[in-house]
C-alpha positions in Angstrom: -55.9 -40.1 82.4 -52.2 -40.5 82.3 -49.8 -37.9 83.4 -46.8 -36.9 81.2 -43.5 -38.3 82.2 -40.9 -35.7 83.2 -38.2 -38.0 84.4 -34.6 -38.0 83.3 -35.4 -37.8 79.5 -37.7 -34.8 80.0 -35.1 -33.1 82.2 -32.4 -33.7 79.5 -34.5 -32.4 76.7 -35.4 -29.3 78.7 -31.7 -28.7 79.6 -30.7 -29.2 75.9 -33.2 -26.7 74.8 -31.6 -24.1 77.0 -28.1 -24.5 75.5 -27.0 -21.9 72.9 -27.3 -22.9 69.3 -24.1 -24.6 68.0 -21.6 -22.4 66.2 -22.0 -22.2 62.4 -20.0 -24.7 60.4 -16.9 -23.6 58.6 -17.5 -21.1 55.8 -18.1 -22.0 52.2 -14.8 -22.7 50.4 -14.7 -22.0 46.7 -12.4 -21.0 43.9 -12.4 -17.9 41.7 -10.0 -17.0 39.0 -8.3 -13.8 37.8 -6.1 -13.3 34.8 -2.4 -12.9 35.3 -1.2 -11.7 31.9 2.0 -9.7 32.2 1.2 -7.9 28.9 -1.7 -6.2 30.6 0.1 -5.5 33.9 1.8 -2.2 34.9 5.6 -2.2 34.9 6.5 -1.3 38.5 10.3 -1.4 37.9 11.9 -1.6 34.5 15.0 -3.7 34.1 18.3 -1.8 34.2 19.7 -4.1 31.5 17.9 -6.2 28.9 19.0 -9.4 30.6 17.6 -8.3 33.9 14.0 -9.0 34.8 11.3 -6.4 35.4 8.8 -6.1 38.3 5.1 -6.0 37.3 2.1 -5.0 39.3 -1.1 -6.8 38.2 -4.6 -6.5 39.5 -5.8 -9.5 41.5 -8.9 -10.5 43.3 -10.9 -7.5 44.7 -8.2 -5.1 43.4 -5.4 -6.7 45.5 -2.0 -6.1 44.0 -0.2 -9.1 42.6 3.5 -8.4 42.3 5.4 -10.5 39.7 9.2 -10.2 39.7 11.6 -11.8 37.2 15.1 -12.7 38.1 17.6 -15.2 36.9 15.0 -16.6 34.4 12.7 -17.4 37.3 9.4 -15.8 38.5 8.5 -14.6 42.0 4.8 -13.8 42.8 3.7 -12.0 45.9 0.5 -10.2 47.1 -0.9 -7.0 48.6 0.5 -3.7 49.7 3.6 -5.1 51.3 4.3 -7.7 48.6 8.0 -7.0 48.3 8.5 -7.8 52.0 6.7 -11.1 52.1 8.4 -14.4 52.4 6.9 -15.4 49.0 8.7 -12.5 47.3 11.9 -14.6 47.5 10.3 -18.0 46.7 10.1 -19.8 43.4 10.7 -23.2 42.0 14.4 -24.0 41.5 14.5 -24.5 37.8 14.1 -21.8 35.0 10.4 -21.0 34.9 7.5 -18.9 33.7 4.0 -18.5 35.2 0.6 -19.4 33.9 -1.9 -16.7 32.8 -4.6 -17.6 35.3 -4.4 -17.3 39.1 -6.8 -19.5 41.1 -7.9 -18.0 44.5 -9.2 -20.2 47.2 -11.8 -18.4 49.3 -13.5 -19.0 52.6 -16.8 -17.1 52.7 -15.4 -14.8 50.0 -12.1 -14.0 51.8 -8.9 -15.3 50.0 -6.6 -17.6 52.0 -4.6 -19.2 49.3 -3.7 -19.1 45.6 -2.8 -21.8 43.1 -0.6 -20.9 40.2 0.9 -23.0 37.4 4.6 -22.6 36.9 6.0 -23.9 33.6 9.6 -25.0 33.8 12.5 -26.1 31.7 15.6 -27.9 32.7 18.3 -30.2 31.4 16.0 -33.1 32.4 13.1 -31.9 30.3 10.1 -29.5 30.8 6.8 -29.6 32.6 4.7 -27.7 35.0 4.2 -27.5 38.8 1.2 -26.1 40.7 2.4 -23.8 43.5 0.0 -23.5 46.5 0.6 -20.2 48.3 -0.8 -19.1 51.7 -2.3 -15.6 51.7 -2.1 -14.4 55.3 -2.9 -11.1 57.0 0.8 -10.1 57.4 2.7 -12.6 55.2 2.4 -15.0 52.2 4.5 -18.0 51.5 4.6 -21.3 49.5 2.8 -24.2 51.1 3.3 -26.9 48.5 4.6 -27.8 45.1 2.4 -30.3 43.1 3.9 -31.8 40.0 1.3 -31.3 37.3 3.1 -33.0 34.5 1.8 -36.6 34.3 -0.6 -36.0 37.2 -4.3 -36.1 36.1 -5.5 -35.1 39.6 -3.0 -32.2 40.2 -5.6 -29.5 40.4 -7.8 -31.4 42.8 -4.7 -32.2 45.0 -3.6 -28.6 45.0 -7.0 -27.5 46.2 -7.1 -30.1 48.9 -3.7 -29.0 50.1 -4.7 -25.3 50.0 -7.9 -26.0 51.9 -6.4 -28.3 54.5 -3.0 -26.7 55.1 -2.7 -23.1 54.0 -4.6 -21.4 56.9 -2.6 -23.2 59.6 0.7 -22.9 57.8 3.4 -20.8 59.5 5.5 -18.9 57.0 8.3 -18.5 59.5 8.3 -22.1 60.8 6.9 -24.5 58.2 8.6 -25.7 55.1 6.7 -26.2 51.8 6.0 -29.9 50.8 6.6 -31.4 47.4 4.2 -33.9 45.8 5.1 -36.1 42.8 3.2 -37.1 39.7 1.5 -39.9 41.6 0.2 -37.3 44.1 2.3 -38.7 47.0 4.5 -36.5 49.1 8.1 -36.9 48.2 10.0 -34.9 50.8 
């Protein structure tokens, strides 16, 4: 009769079985969508003059407020109870623009960490659209990236990749948003 071996391999297996189980992998990242139709939003501040823009309060994911402000023919979108004090409340794309009617939320185990919103623009050089990736943080929100959507068949996938890889580690006070061209390459 042979005796079982308990040498180095046996000792290793025993020691390994005593270690705590590895931490769970990163959560499940997915998208969900909410409408962003200003015609159905509450007017939070009416314009003082017809040429001035209004401020709207719309319902976002899980009832989170989405604040949309118009100014100088540009749109500014911010989130949550302190939306008007966030970095993003003063960020937009530089040309005259409007926003799309669907807001994509990137979620990690059901918790939002970024949004992707299409801005349609018009300038002397033409018109088009840009996807804006915005970080949603516990105390602040800010633009992370601008992805040219006009002429870019993979713009949505690139915007999601940027949101998933960069938004959570992005510092609103320190980092600057990046711009990606129609070819998907960073241009700044």
